[in-house]
KOLGUMI-623147 format. One line per 5 residues: number of its first residue (from 0); their letters; for each residue x, y, z of N, C-alpha, C, O. Coordinates in steps of 0.05 Angstrom, whole numbers, plus 5000, padded with zeros to 4 digits. Example, Ala and Ser with C-alpha at 12.3 -4.5 7.8 and 13.67 -1.06 7.14 Angstrom:
<recs>
0 = AS = 5264,4886,5156,5246,4910,5156,5264,4934,5156,5285,4934,5169 ~ 5257,4955,5142,5273,4979,5143,5258,5001,5157,5268,5023,5161
</recs>
This chain:
<recs>
0 = MTIRP = 4819,3764,6472,4844,3771,6470,4862,3792,6475,4852,3813,6466 ~ 4886,3798,6486,4901,3820,6490,4916,3828,6474,4932,3809,6472 ~ 4925,3850,6456,4946,3856,6447,4964,3880,6468,4956,3898,6484 ~ 4977,3875,6464,5002,3896,6492,5018,3902,6468,5026,3886,6451 ~ 5022,3935,6470,5038,3947,6451,5074,3943,6452,5090,3956,6438
5 = RKPSA = 5080,3926,6470,5102,3920,6475,5116,3897,6450,5138,3895,6440 ~ 5088,3883,6445,5086,3860,6430,5083,3869,6401,5059,3868,6396 ~ 5094,3876,6382,5090,3894,6355,5086,3872,6335,5086,3881,6312 ~ 5082,3845,6336,5070,3820,6320,5042,3810,6332,5030,3820,6351 ~ 5036,3795,6320,5001,3792,6323,5003,3765,6344,5018,3745,6348
10 = RFVTS = 4980,3777,6354,4975,3761,6380,4953,3739,6366,4942,3749,6346 ~ 4943,3711,6374,4922,3699,6360,4904,3699,6352,4894,3685,6335 ~ 4891,3726,6375,4869,3737,6354,4882,3770,6355,4893,3780,6375 ~ 4880,3779,6337,4890,3813,6334,4863,3819,6312,4866,3841,6300 ~ 4847,3810,6307,4831,3814,6281,4815,3836,6285,4808,3851,6266
15 = VSVVA = 4807,3842,6318,4800,3875,6324,4819,3892,6327,4814,3908,6345 ~ 4842,3896,6317,4859,3906,6325,4856,3938,6323,4876,3951,6327 ~ 4833,3951,6317,4829,3975,6325,4818,3979,6345,4824,3996,6360 ~ 4793,3958,6349,4779,3955,6381,4806,3950,6401,4804,3968,6417 ~ 4828,3936,6406,4845,3924,6420,4862,3942,6421,4869,3946,6444
20 = LTLGA = 4877,3961,6395,4897,3983,6405,4884,3996,6423,4896,4004,6443 ~ 4856,4003,6420,4843,4027,6435,4840,4021,6463,4845,4036,6481 ~ 4830,3997,6465,4814,3993,6487,4832,3970,6504,4827,3963,6527 ~ 4853,3960,6488,4861,3930,6497,4856,3905,6500,4871,3888,6511 ~ 4832,3901,6489,4823,3881,6487,4799,3875,6467,4782,3893,6463
25 = VGCLG = 4796,3847,6453,4783,3836,6435,4770,3808,6441,4776,3792,6458 ~ 4752,3807,6424,4734,3775,6437,4729,3765,6399,4738,3774,6379 ~ 4713,3746,6404,4707,3725,6384,4686,3714,6389,4678,3708,6412 ~ 4672,3710,6360,4648,3680,6358,4666,3660,6349,4688,3662,6337 ~ 4656,3643,6354,4676,3614,6350,4669,3615,6317,4649,3626,6308
30 = PDVEP = 4696,3599,6299,4699,3599,6263,4677,3583,6259,4672,3585,6235 ~ 4656,3564,6271,4638,3546,6263,4612,3557,6265,4592,3549,6253 ~ 4613,3575,6279,4580,3591,6275,4575,3598,6252,4593,3604,6237 ~ 4546,3598,6244,4531,3598,6231,4518,3628,6243,4508,3630,6265 ~ 4519,3651,6221,4491,3668,6236,4466,3665,6223,4462,3662,6199
35 = ATDVD = 4445,3665,6246,4417,3662,6240,4413,3687,6239,4415,3698,6261 ~ 4405,3708,6209,4388,3727,6216,4361,3733,6208,4354,3728,6185 ~ 4346,3742,6223,4316,3754,6220,4319,3767,6188,4334,3785,6180 ~ 4300,3753,6174,4304,3759,6143,4283,3796,6155,4288,3815,6141 ~ 4266,3798,6176,4257,3828,6183,4274,3840,6206,4279,3864,6201
40 = TGTTR = 4281,3833,6222,4293,3847,6245,4320,3847,6252,4327,3859,6273 ~ 4339,3834,6236,4364,3826,6236,4373,3812,6266,4359,3800,6282 ~ 4396,3815,6267,4409,3795,6286,4427,3810,6312,4442,3829,6308 ~ 4423,3800,6333,4435,3820,6365,4455,3794,6369,4447,3771,6373 ~ 4482,3803,6366,4506,3784,6378,4513,3802,6406,4506,3824,6414
45 = ALIQI = 4530,3781,6416,4545,3797,6442,4567,3777,6444,4568,3754,6435 ~ 4587,3792,6460,4620,3785,6463,4621,3800,6492,4622,3824,6496 ~ 4620,3776,6511,4633,3773,6538,4668,3770,6542,4676,3746,6542 ~ 4680,3782,6544,4713,3767,6540,4730,3773,6570,4726,3792,6584 ~ 4742,3759,6573,4761,3755,6600,4780,3755,6596,4782,3736,6580
50 = DSVSN = 4798,3764,6599,4826,3764,6596,4843,3760,6621,4833,3769,6642 ~ 4864,3749,6622,4884,3746,6648,4904,3741,6639,4904,3722,6623 ~ 4931,3754,6645,4956,3751,6631,4981,3758,6657,4988,3780,6667 ~ 4992,3727,6662,5013,3729,6676,5048,3720,6669,5055,3698,6663 ~ 5059,3737,6671,5093,3734,6663,5105,3721,6684,5129,3720,6682
55 = GAEPQ = 5092,3708,6710,5098,3691,6728,5091,3717,6757,5087,3706,6779 ~ 5091,3739,6756,5082,3756,6776,5056,3751,6777,5045,3730,6769 ~ 5044,3777,6789,5010,3775,6793,4993,3787,6771,4996,3811,6766 ~ 4973,3771,6755,4963,3768,6734,4952,3791,6730,4936,3795,6748 ~ 4953,3812,6711,4934,3829,6707,4906,3821,6691,4906,3803,6674
60 = ATALA = 4886,3834,6698,4860,3814,6681,4841,3842,6666,4836,3860,6682 ~ 4831,3845,6639,4818,3858,6636,4785,3842,6624,4779,3818,6625 ~ 4767,3869,6610,4744,3845,6613,4738,3877,6586,4747,3900,6586 ~ 4721,3861,6568,4705,3867,6538,4667,3865,6539,4661,3845,6553 ~ 4658,3869,6535,4633,3865,6529,4620,3881,6508,4619,3905,6512
65 = GFARI = 4610,3874,6489,4594,3885,6471,4571,3874,6462,4568,3850,6463 ~ 4553,3890,6452,4522,3873,6439,4524,3887,6416,4522,3911,6417 ~ 4530,3873,6394,4523,3891,6367,4495,3877,6343,4485,3855,6335 ~ 4492,3902,6342,4459,3899,6329,4468,3900,6297,4478,3919,6286 ~ 4462,3876,6284,4476,3880,6251,4443,3871,6234,4432,3848,6235
70 = PASSD = 4434,3893,6221,4412,3889,6210,4415,3868,6189,4434,3855,6182 ~ 4388,3868,6179,4377,3836,6160,4396,3847,6135,4412,3830,6126 ~ 4397,3866,6126,4407,3882,6098,4431,3881,6096,4442,3894,6079 ~ 4451,3861,6118,4483,3868,6122,4487,3838,6120,4472,3820,6128 ~ 4508,3835,6109,4520,3801,6113,4534,3799,6135,4556,3810,6139
75 = AEAVL = 4519,3782,6155,4528,3783,6174,4562,3770,6180,4578,3774,6198 ~ 4564,3755,6159,4594,3743,6160,4612,3764,6161,4630,3765,6177 ~ 4608,3782,6144,4619,3800,6136,4629,3825,6150,4650,3838,6149 ~ 4605,3826,6164,4600,3847,6197,4627,3831,6212,4648,3842,6218 ~ 4621,3808,6215,4641,3794,6238,4664,3795,6236,4680,3797,6255
80 = NLLGW = 4672,3792,6204,4696,3792,6198,4708,3818,6203,4731,3821,6211 ~ 4692,3837,6199,4708,3865,6194,4712,3870,6224,4726,3890,6229 ~ 4702,3855,6247,4705,3863,6272,4724,3849,6284,4733,3856,6306 ~ 4732,3827,6270,4746,3808,6280,4738,3785,6308,4754,3775,6324 ~ 4713,3782,6305,4697,3761,6318,4700,3736,6314,4683,3720,6321
85 = DLDLP = 4727,3728,6303,4730,3708,6292,4752,3690,6310,4770,3704,6318 ~ 4753,3666,6318,4778,3655,6333,4810,3655,6327,4830,3656,6342 ~ 4803,3652,6294,4823,3647,6285,4855,3623,6292,4879,3627,6287 ~ 4843,3604,6305,4858,3585,6310,4866,3557,6288,4847,3543,6278 ~ 4882,3553,6285,4884,3532,6277,4865,3504,6281,4849,3505,6299
90 = PVGTC = 4866,3483,6265,4852,3460,6271,4872,3446,6299,4896,3449,6302 ~ 4852,3430,6319,4862,3418,6330,4886,3406,6334,4885,3389,6316 ~ 4920,3402,6351,4934,3390,6337,4956,3396,6312,4969,3379,6299 ~ 4955,3421,6309,4963,3431,6290,4977,3468,6299,4971,3481,6319 ~ 4995,3475,6276,5004,3500,6281,5000,3508,6249,4999,3494,6230
95 = APQTG = 4995,3546,6250,4995,3555,6232,5001,3587,6232,4984,3599,6243 ~ 5021,3600,6223,5029,3628,6222,5003,3644,6220,4984,3638,6205 ~ 5004,3665,6235,4988,3687,6238,4996,3712,6225,5019,3720,6226 ~ 4978,3724,6215,4982,3751,6193,4960,3766,6200,4952,3782,6183 ~ 4950,3763,6220,4929,3782,6238,4912,3803,6215,4905,3827,6219
100 = ESDPK = 4909,3791,6197,4898,3793,6168,4866,3796,6169,4859,3777,6183 ~ 4848,3807,6163,4819,3794,6158,4819,3786,6126,4836,3793,6110 ~ 4794,3767,6121,4790,3764,6095,4781,3785,6078,4761,3799,6081 ~ 4799,3785,6056,4786,3817,6037,4768,3815,6031,4753,3834,6029 ~ 4761,3786,6023,4743,3789,6008,4715,3782,6025,4694,3780,6012
105 = ATDAP = 4714,3780,6049,4694,3778,6062,4676,3811,6072,4652,3812,6080 ~ 4698,3835,6068,4692,3857,6071,4682,3867,6048,4665,3884,6052 ~ 4687,3860,6024,4672,3865,6003,4640,3866,6004,4627,3884,5993 ~ 4627,3844,6018,4597,3838,6022,4591,3868,6032,4605,3885,6043 ~ 4563,3868,6024,4546,3893,6031,4548,3896,6066,4544,3878,6083
110 = IDRVE = 4555,3922,6070,4543,3916,6104,4536,3953,6106,4548,3973,6098 ~ 4512,3950,6121,4494,3970,6127,4500,3979,6152,4522,3973,6160 ~ 4482,3999,6172,4493,4016,6187,4495,3992,6214,4474,3982,6222 ~ 4512,3986,6223,4509,3959,6257,4522,3980,6279,4539,3998,6277 ~ 4507,3971,6301,4508,3991,6324,4512,3973,6344,4502,3951,6349
115 = FLEAG = 4531,3988,6358,4534,3971,6386,4518,3983,6410,4525,4005,6416 ~ 4504,3975,6421,4476,3972,6434,4491,3984,6460,4513,3976,6468 ~ 4477,4004,6471,4482,4013,6494,4460,3991,6519,4436,3984,6516 ~ 4479,3984,6544,4469,3962,6553,4464,3975,6589,4455,3964,6610 ~ 4472,3995,6584,4462,4004,6613,4493,4006,6627,4513,4016,6618
120 = EVVIL = 4490,3993,6653,4507,3987,6677,4515,3962,6667,4498,3944,6666 ~ 4539,3958,6659,4550,3928,6657,4568,3921,6680,4591,3928,6682 ~ 4554,3907,6699,4577,3894,6725,4583,3863,6720,4568,3847,6708 ~ 4604,3857,6730,4621,3830,6736,4619,3823,6759,4629,3838,6775 ~ 4604,3797,6770,4614,3790,6792,4620,3763,6796,4606,3743,6793
125 = AGSQK = 4650,3767,6807,4662,3739,6803,4679,3731,6833,4698,3742,6844 ~ 4664,3705,6841,4667,3703,6868,4652,3720,6887,4628,3721,6889 ~ 4674,3738,6902,4672,3756,6922,4670,3781,6909,4657,3800,6919 ~ 4687,3785,6874,4698,3798,6862,4675,3821,6856,4653,3815,6865 ~ 4676,3845,6843,4657,3863,6832,4670,3881,6816,4685,3897,6827
130 = ATLAP = 4669,3881,6788,4680,3896,6773,4655,3911,6761,4634,3899,6757 ~ 4661,3938,6754,4639,3958,6734,4656,3964,6711,4677,3975,6713 ~ 4644,3954,6687,4653,3961,6662,4643,3995,6656,4625,4007,6667 ~ 4661,4002,6637,4667,4032,6637,4648,4031,6602,4648,4010,6588 ~ 4637,4048,6594,4625,4049,6572,4646,4060,6551,4662,4075,6563
135 = RAFPT = 4649,4058,6537,4666,4071,6512,4661,4077,6480,4650,4060,6467 ~ 4667,4093,6470,4654,4097,6443,4671,4073,6432,4692,4067,6441 ~ 4655,4054,6401,4669,4043,6390,4688,4053,6370,4679,4067,6352 ~ 4715,4045,6371,4731,4064,6349,4720,4059,6322,4715,4036,6314 ~ 4717,4080,6309,4703,4081,6283,4723,4063,6261,4745,4070,6253
140 = VSDAI = 4712,4043,6257,4724,4030,6231,4711,4038,6203,4723,4035,6181 ~ 4684,4048,6205,4679,4044,6183,4653,4060,6197,4644,4057,6219 ~ 4642,4088,6166,4620,4096,6176,4594,4085,6188,4580,4098,6203 ~ 4590,4058,6178,4570,4045,6179,4575,4028,6208,4566,4006,6212 ~ 4589,4040,6224,4596,4019,6247,4597,4037,6275,4618,4050,6275
145 = SGVVY = 4578,4044,6300,4584,4064,6313,4572,4050,6336,4566,4026,6335 ~ 4566,4066,6360,4558,4057,6390,4590,4057,6411,4611,4070,6409 ~ 4580,4036,6432,4592,4031,6454,4596,4006,6460,4578,3989,6462 ~ 4625,4003,6465,4632,3978,6484,4632,3979,6512,4625,3999,6524 ~ 4639,3960,6523,4642,3962,6552,4670,3946,6568,4672,3922,6570
150 = TTRDA = 4688,3962,6578,4711,3956,6591,4725,3960,6614,4727,3982,6623 ~ 4737,3940,6627,4744,3956,6654,4764,3977,6650,4779,3982,6631 ~ 4760,3993,6679,4776,4021,6677,4800,4011,6670,4804,4016,6646 ~ 4824,3996,6683,4847,3991,6684,4858,3958,6687,4844,3944,6701 ~ 4874,3949,6681,4886,3925,6688,4886,3924,6717,4894,3943,6731
155 = SADPL = 4873,3894,6728,4874,3898,6757,4872,3862,6762,4857,3845,6752 ~ 4886,3859,6774,4887,3831,6780,4864,3822,6803,4855,3799,6800 ~ 4857,3831,6817,4837,3829,6837,4811,3817,6830,4800,3797,6839 ~ 4802,3842,6805,4768,3835,6804,4759,3813,6786,4736,3805,6781 ~ 4777,3807,6779,4767,3780,6760,4791,3755,6764,4811,3752,6751
160 = PPNVA = 4784,3742,6781,4797,3718,6788,4791,3696,6771,4771,3697,6757 ~ 4809,3670,6771,4807,3648,6753,4783,3628,6772,4774,3632,6795 ~ 4779,3609,6758,4764,3582,6774,4739,3593,6795,4731,3581,6815 ~ 4730,3616,6786,4708,3620,6807,4681,3632,6788,4683,3648,6769 ~ 4656,3617,6797,4635,3625,6779,4630,3657,6772,4631,3674,6790
165 = YEVHA = 4626,3662,6749,4623,3693,6742,4588,3696,6731,4574,3681,6717 ~ 4585,3716,6741,4556,3730,6732,4560,3759,6724,4568,3778,6738 ~ 4549,3760,6689,4555,3793,6676,4522,3799,6677,4503,3787,6669 ~ 4524,3828,6695,4496,3844,6696,4491,3858,6675,4511,3870,6667 ~ 4470,3862,6662,4472,3891,6647,4444,3901,6655,4425,3885,6653
170 = TGGIS = 4440,3922,6663,4411,3934,6672,4402,3948,6645,4385,3966,6649 ~ 4412,3944,6617,4398,3949,6591,4391,3974,6592,4390,3988,6613 ~ 4385,3982,6564,4387,4009,6555,4356,4009,6529,4338,3992,6532 ~ 4356,4023,6514,4339,4031,6492,4327,4009,6482,4303,4003,6482 ~ 4350,3996,6471,4343,3971,6447,4355,3945,6461,4353,3925,6447
175 = LPPLL = 4365,3942,6484,4378,3922,6494,4362,3920,6524,4360,3939,6539 ~ 4351,3894,6531,4337,3898,6539,4348,3881,6574,4359,3861,6566 ~ 4349,3879,6599,4365,3878,6619,4369,3846,6612,4351,3831,6603 ~ 4402,3838,6617,4404,3807,6612,4423,3802,6644,4434,3819,6658 ~ 4421,3778,6648,4444,3759,6658,4456,3742,6639,4444,3729,6622
180 = VSGQA = 4489,3744,6642,4498,3719,6633,4518,3704,6657,4533,3715,6673 ~ 4512,3682,6654,4540,3671,6672,4553,3646,6664,4546,3636,6643 ~ 4574,3629,6680,4586,3612,6672,4617,3617,6689,4624,3639,6698 ~ 4633,3594,6692,4652,3585,6706,4677,3586,6697,4687,3571,6680 ~ 4688,3605,6708,4718,3618,6696,4739,3580,6695,4734,3562,6710
185 = PSQLS = 4756,3580,6678,4776,3558,6686,4798,3570,6707,4797,3592,6718 ~ 4813,3553,6709,4838,3559,6730,4857,3568,6718,4854,3573,6694 ~ 4886,3574,6731,4899,3586,6710,4908,3559,6704,4900,3539,6716 ~ 4935,3563,6672,4955,3541,6673,4972,3537,6699,4981,3554,6715 ~ 4976,3512,6700,4995,3511,6723,5015,3482,6716,5009,3471,6695
190 = ALRLG = 5033,3473,6730,5059,3457,6717,5062,3456,6693,5060,3436,6678 ~ 5067,3482,6685,5079,3486,6654,5111,3481,6661,5126,3492,6677 ~ 5114,3457,6640,5142,3456,6629,5149,3456,6598,5137,3443,6581 ~ 5169,3471,6593,5182,3465,6569,5202,3453,6558,5223,3465,6558 ~ 5200,3427,6546,5228,3407,6543,5229,3395,6568,5249,3381,6570
195 = GVPIG = 5214,3397,6587,5218,3382,6615,5225,3402,6633,5226,3397,6657 ~ 5230,3433,6624,5236,3457,6647,5215,3473,6651,5199,3481,6633 ~ 5214,3479,6680,5186,3488,6693,5193,3519,6680,5214,3530,6687 ~ 5179,3530,6666,5165,3546,6648,5181,3577,6658,5193,3593,6643 ~ 5178,3578,6683,5203,3602,6697,5228,3602,6694,5238,3624,6699
200 = EVTTV = 5248,3580,6685,5259,3576,6680,5273,3577,6652,5298,3578,6651 ~ 5261,3577,6633,5264,3581,6606,5271,3599,6591,5253,3612,6580 ~ 5294,3604,6586,5298,3631,6566,5307,3623,6538,5307,3643,6523 ~ 5313,3604,6528,5321,3596,6501,5299,3577,6498,5286,3566,6516 ~ 5297,3577,6467,5278,3557,6458,5297,3544,6429,5304,3558,6411
205 = VASAP = 5300,3520,6431,5310,3518,6396,5290,3507,6382,5275,3487,6385 ~ 5293,3525,6366,5272,3519,6339,5275,3506,6316,5257,3504,6300 ~ 5302,3493,6314,5306,3460,6289,5296,3443,6309,5304,3420,6302 ~ 5283,3441,6332,5284,3411,6345,5254,3414,6362,5243,3431,6376 ~ 5251,3395,6356,5206,3394,6368,5216,3401,6399,5238,3397,6410
210 = LDVTW = 5197,3412,6407,5193,3427,6426,5161,3413,6444,5138,3419,6439 ~ 5171,3394,6467,5148,3383,6484,5143,3400,6505,5162,3412,6516 ~ 5116,3405,6513,5098,3424,6531,5087,3406,6545,5078,3387,6532 ~ 5084,3406,6567,5065,3398,6591,5049,3422,6607,5058,3445,6609 ~ 5020,3411,6620,5015,3425,6637,4995,3411,6652,4994,3387,6649
215 = DVGTP = 4981,3421,6666,4962,3413,6687,4935,3400,6664,4925,3416,6648 ~ 4928,3372,6665,4909,3372,6660,4878,3389,6657,4866,3397,6678 ~ 4868,3393,6637,4848,3415,6637,4818,3398,6634,4817,3374,6634 ~ 4801,3411,6632,4773,3405,6632,4770,3401,6601,4784,3413,6584 ~ 4750,3382,6595,4742,3379,6565,4732,3393,6551,4716,3404,6565
220 = GDLVA = 4730,3399,6535,4723,3425,6517,4733,3448,6511,4725,3463,6494 ~ 4759,3452,6534,4774,3472,6534,4796,3468,6525,4808,3447,6530 ~ 4809,3494,6502,4828,3488,6486,4860,3506,6500,4858,3526,6513 ~ 4884,3493,6494,4912,3507,6500,4913,3515,6473,4906,3500,6455 ~ 4923,3537,6470,4935,3556,6441,4962,3555,6452,4967,3553,6476
225 = IELAL = 4980,3558,6434,5010,3562,6442,5017,3584,6418,5012,3582,6394 ~ 5032,3608,6436,5035,3626,6410,5065,3625,6410,5075,3615,6431 ~ 5082,3631,6393,5106,3629,6388,5107,3653,6370,5092,3656,6350 ~ 5130,3676,6377,5128,3697,6365,5156,3710,6361,5173,3701,6376 ~ 5164,3731,6344,5190,3740,6346,5176,3773,6343,5157,3785,6334
230 = DNGGA = 5206,3779,6359,5194,3814,6367,5203,3822,6337,5182,3832,6327 ~ 5221,3823,6320,5221,3829,6293,5202,3820,6273,5199,3829,6250 ~ 5188,3799,6288,5156,3799,6257,5153,3778,6262,5171,3763,6270 ~ 5129,3772,6258,5123,3740,6253,5118,3726,6274,5135,3724,6292 ~ 5084,3711,6277,5079,3693,6297,5070,3671,6287,5063,3670,6264
235 = TVCSF = 5069,3649,6302,5062,3621,6296,5038,3609,6321,5046,3607,6344 ~ 5014,3602,6317,4994,3592,6338,4993,3566,6331,4991,3561,6307 ~ 4994,3544,6351,4984,3516,6352,4960,3512,6376,4952,3521,6398 ~ 4956,3502,6363,4922,3489,6386,4919,3457,6394,4918,3439,6378 ~ 4919,3453,6419,4915,3428,6430,4895,3427,6451,4895,3444,6469
240 = LDEAG = 4880,3409,6451,4855,3395,6472,4871,3405,6497,4895,3401,6501 ~ 4851,3421,6518,4862,3424,6540,4873,3397,6567,4890,3393,6585 ~ 4848,3381,6549,4854,3353,6577,4874,3331,6563,4875,3307,6566 ~ 4886,3347,6548,4914,3332,6538,4934,3335,6562,4945,3315,6573 ~ 4938,3358,6570,4959,3358,6584,4985,3351,6575,5003,3346,6591
245 = TATIP = 4989,3349,6549,5018,3349,6533,5009,3360,6507,4987,3364,6498 ~ 5037,3366,6496,5029,3371,6461,5060,3381,6457,5075,3395,6472 ~ 5066,3366,6430,5093,3377,6422,5090,3387,6396,5078,3377,6377 ~ 5105,3413,6396,5106,3441,6377,5129,3422,6352,5149,3409,6357 ~ 5115,3428,6326,5139,3408,6311,5171,3432,6307,5169,3456,6309
250 = AGTVD = 5191,3420,6302,5209,3427,6290,5206,3450,6274,5187,3446,6259 ~ 5221,3479,6269,5222,3487,6248,5190,3511,6245,5183,3525,6226 ~ 5176,3507,6271,5149,3523,6267,5159,3557,6273,5146,3577,6267 ~ 5183,3557,6286,5187,3589,6287,5214,3581,6269,5233,3566,6274 ~ 5206,3596,6247,5234,3596,6226,5258,3617,6219,5270,3617,6198
255 = RTGPG = 5263,3636,6243,5277,3643,6236,5293,3641,6274,5289,3621,6287 ~ 5305,3661,6283,5322,3663,6300,5324,3692,6319,5327,3714,6309 ~ 5322,3690,6333,5317,3716,6352,5309,3721,6382,5301,3702,6395 ~ 5311,3746,6392,5295,3747,6421,5258,3748,6407,5253,3760,6386 ~ 5243,3738,6420,5215,3739,6423,5198,3729,6446,5207,3736,6467
260 = WLVLH = 5174,3714,6447,5162,3711,6467,5151,3681,6462,5162,3667,6445 ~ 5132,3673,6476,5113,3647,6478,5096,3649,6498,5100,3651,6522 ~ 5070,3648,6482,5048,3648,6508,5031,3628,6507,5022,3622,6485 ~ 5023,3616,6528,5006,3590,6531,4980,3596,6543,4977,3600,6567 ~ 4959,3597,6524,4932,3600,6523,4909,3580,6536,4902,3559,6526
265 = RVRVI = 4898,3592,6566,4880,3569,6565,4855,3582,6558,4847,3601,6571 ~ 4840,3572,6536,4812,3581,6526,4789,3561,6534,4788,3537,6533 ~ 4766,3587,6545,4748,3572,6544,4719,3583,6534,4715,3606,6544 ~ 4698,3574,6518,4680,3587,6512,4659,3583,6522,4656,3560,6529 ~ 4639,3601,6525,4606,3589,6543,4591,3605,6520,4594,3629,6514
270 = PIETP = 4571,3582,6507,4550,3599,6495,4537,3623,6505,4533,3615,6528 ~ 4529,3643,6505,4506,3657,6510,4473,3654,6499,4463,3664,6479 ~ 4460,3637,6519,4430,3633,6512,4417,3648,6531,4420,3645,6555 ~ 4403,3664,6520,4384,3687,6529,4372,3696,6507,4382,3701,6485 ~ 4342,3698,6515,4321,3716,6497,4335,3742,6480,4334,3747,6456
275 = EIDRG = 4346,3753,6497,4353,3786,6490,4387,3784,6464,4400,3803,6455 ~ 4393,3750,6459,4414,3754,6448,4406,3733,6428,4392,3715,6438 ~ 4412,3732,6403,4410,3719,6384,4430,3689,6382,4426,3666,6377 ~ 4457,3711,6391,4483,3687,6384,4506,3704,6402,4514,3727,6397 ~ 4515,3687,6423,4541,3705,6433,4560,3684,6452,4558,3660,6455
280 = ELRFD = 4573,3699,6459,4594,3678,6472,4603,3690,6502,4611,3713,6499 ~ 4605,3684,6525,4620,3691,6539,4655,3676,6543,4657,3652,6548 ~ 4673,3689,6541,4702,3671,6530,4716,3677,6555,4711,3697,6567 ~ 4731,3661,6563,4756,3661,6583,4777,3657,6562,4777,3644,6541 ~ 4799,3675,6574,4832,3665,6556,4857,3667,6584,4875,3683,6584
285 = LEREV = 4854,3651,6601,4880,3660,6609,4903,3647,6600,4907,3623,6596 ~ 4923,3672,6598,4949,3677,6597,4975,3670,6616,4976,3676,6640 ~ 4993,3656,6601,5025,3648,6616,5044,3659,6593,5042,3646,6572 ~ 5058,3677,6592,5079,3694,6581,5110,3690,6592,5119,3698,6613 ~ 5120,3678,6576,5145,3679,6572,5162,3691,6555,5162,3686,6531
290 = NVTYT = 5182,3713,6567,5211,3721,6537,5229,3697,6536,5238,3681,6553 ~ 5232,3699,6505,5249,3667,6501,5269,3685,6478,5260,3706,6470 ~ 5290,3677,6470,5305,3682,6445,5303,3657,6434,5310,3639,6449 ~ 5296,3650,6413,5300,3628,6399,5320,3625,6387,5331,3646,6382 ~ 5334,3596,6375,5353,3592,6372,5356,3562,6348,5340,3544,6345
295 = R = 5375,3567,6338,5379,3542,6323,5400,3527,6341,5408,3505,6335
</recs>
């Protein structure tokens, strides 16, 4: 998920804030995942994150790939919490405020050296498009965490299109064999209406009344997350089944008035199942954003 600096409030995933602010992208392992750490060798976790953001114009797309080696002596849950590799969505059909803060109790658990592994050349093939990711030093959040992650060189609409088959190739490094990850990207959200009004025409949201939202019916298993936030702080996120095509955000979900924004995310998570990775995810987050003013 992406944090854009012009929005000081939390996105619905902000828990890799150090990575996000430095690289412009973050990712996650689902909240129901129970790490399976080998007693002797530890565990290797992977995240490949594809983000596409549109405000009605051409979308901007970014990608992030990371391969974390967590030693058996570390508490894997604490490491994932520190890195922000959790989805941080409320239960389907509900809304919850977002603080962007990790669980302080989790980071009290023991954490030994965690390394983001070199993966050689990392290339994304998406339909007829190709993007080679650039290695970047992992921003230091702890002396115990080091290594590299891989990101797109800049935001671009062309290399990372929706609704096509993706293949992510890594040539491998000293501690990571070559690997191939594949999955189908979802389509962009379309036919979006807020209170019956096409999203491109919406400038005001009445916070004191329920807000009906509709979209093109999506694929079973995907989620639609709706983020409502104010420019001067505070954000709430609601989670719904994409296949429903409709949702109602309760009155009072935004408890103040003023300028802000509303973002609809279509989220798809595909487990990474390869011998090289103990557990990981290929995640797509396709966003449609609109600036609004919240009123009573």
